[in-house]
Phi, psi and omega in degrees: 000133181292162179296325179289326176296320179300316181301315182292326179294316179299314181298323181292319179296317182294322179297322180294333181278346188278151167288139186295132176249150174277115182245150175300152180295323184267122177254130178288140176276171186293145178274130181245125182294150180295148179258002180283172179215161180294151183300143180275136177300155185257356179289156184291149179261133184238135177282162177205156177230132182282180182290152180285158180259119185288161179289155177281184169299148184304123180281163177297144179238175178081018178292140184300128177095204179268124179211158181209157177217139176302142183216041175105164184196165173282174184286157178287137182269154169242116192237155168281154183306130179087349182278162181237162176214148176266127180252147177230131180219138185251140171228135175272136173284100180262008179265184180265353182251146178278159176257127185241120180293135174081001182261113180303135179078005179220011181259133181271131174234164165258124175252159176285137188200093178165163007277347181246144179306142180099001184252070181277104187205173181292163179230147177286353178272000177172189184164190181302334183291341175242025171100002175290145175303325176200181182297332179241021173229114186275330182198157174245157187306136186285337184248158180296329183214132176235108186273172176308133179083351180269164185251135174250123179262091179287137174234144178202162183255139173244149179236130182288129169299168179290333186269126182298152180152186178249123184242144183236132176247114177280136182235146173206132178285152178210159170262110187302125178087356181238300181192157167281152178249182185291185177062051172280001179266018178273129179232145177248122184254131178236119177264126180250125179282170161289173183299335179261144180302125182077002182285165178252171181298146182295146178257148181292152178285172179305129179300130176242110187283141173285349182267080181295339180288339184267114181285141175259098187241356188258109184255145176292154177270151180238125178280173183298329182271009177089356179291135181252145177219154178202148181268115177219123176284123174248111189261137185248121175244163172234265175278134167236091184193176175283144183296136174287161174303144173062032179294136177278181184300318180296315180296322177297316180293331182267003185243119172254132183289156178303319178298314180297317178298316178298318180296323179294320177294323177298317178302312183295322175293315184296334186254018169080016177281148178233121180289136180235176180245171176300327177295317176304312183289321176303315183294323179295316184281324183275316187248357180076020181290157183276149174246163171297162175297147179045063181284148176216144177243122182260116183243147184226117189270151164086331180093031178297158181300327181293341176302321180275315188279334182243308184296309183304310179297326178290317175301319180294322183296322182263010173067042181237157174249147180234157177251122185250114180271108191250128174272116191302314186276003172265344181295133180093351175280161178304137179076005178243164177295160173266170177298320179298326181286324174301314178298322178300319178303311180294318179295338179272003178093009179278165184261107182258118184230174189273142176234028185084174180275323186232019179057058175240160178283094188300330181294344181263001183263158170292165189304315183298323180286327174298313179301317178300309181298322184279310184289319182293317180293323176301312180294321179295314182295324179295320179295320183288317188265340184076010182237151180292150180235112186239002183236141178239135178244115187299126173302136183059008182077358182298120186219348184254134355287142181301125180280058186299324183295312181293322180297315179296319181295330182269001173090016179280144179258329179219158175214149189237135179253193171245217180069016171079184182096136183242359175276109181261132188234146174291346177281348180231051180300331178259018180214035179296153197252147178227157176233131181285144170261109187284154177277167175068016184233009175059215184294331183299327180301317178293316183299319178294317182294326181291340179269353186279000000 
């Protein structure tokens, strides 16, 4: 049975288990964000390279074994989408052993490493197609032999992704097949412009709902200082499935059963609520656009498999749209969605947004690591879904201090936290509020969340 057939089967079973509710005859269909974009500027796009970084004081050498220390680099590039630049970075051999090109267990490479140690993986800034030895090896030692105290000037090419933003490539030298060496805190930063020189990332067009029968009559209020505010309940879910055996207290709190979730959707429909997307709410707060009466935003964190297999068919059944916060590097792992399933969410009209690259508390990271988590996840999700990603949803709700500089640099327009509250303000575009719908509490969990 296909995954989509499973989804429909699950929806039918859940409906059969529910107590009958009185529903209006007309069911609103899902709201679909507009696919248009602001006009692109026509001026030419020009690349640039910043000043080089000079070497530090000569580090101690002759340390027993394989060791290395950063010893200077060329400047960080600012590139137009799709353009390339050659990067140069120097490492001194500070160990007692020489590096030998082509000798297994004695050849020095630059590997990808960041933002946290241990994350050796491919990068969207390059790969074998532009000359890297592999997806997670950007360069090999340039000379046949680099002895103790000598400097190796590694060169590699970086290619700008299509999406404007700031991208970070973490680097660390290693002896392939033997060991990683020091200086894992070296990062290469690539700034990608919009297509026009000096341009900014494109903004989404006015949301155009596919539900023409739903009038948009609810406008935000505007204060004397221009700040806009509007009351919108943003509800936070995690698992929507049956509890696994031996579930602990946290898992029980994070898990809403399929029957309870369906009952909650029935309640929302019967009481005149209309599901909206993050684009809808952004447009209301930034541009003063109108929302449907009694708007509610349904968000689902992390990218679990049940988001596709259980949540999606129920949302489709009740004519509602959901916002799915997907953690890029969890996709494809056991109990999480696959890339095809994430794409299916987007193709079904759902709102797919970023939940970081590695599900880390971005507010606790240094700026370069914040940029990596934010820019990389946005680019990956855009490539998978073919749709723009302009909203960030903080993993675990951790948001203070708000990493607004990195969010802006990566092109995000809004970000969502936790801690409840339904008054959304344009003064807190990177701190919009959500309330969790707790598990094991039936319909009451929804009613409590709607009052927060």
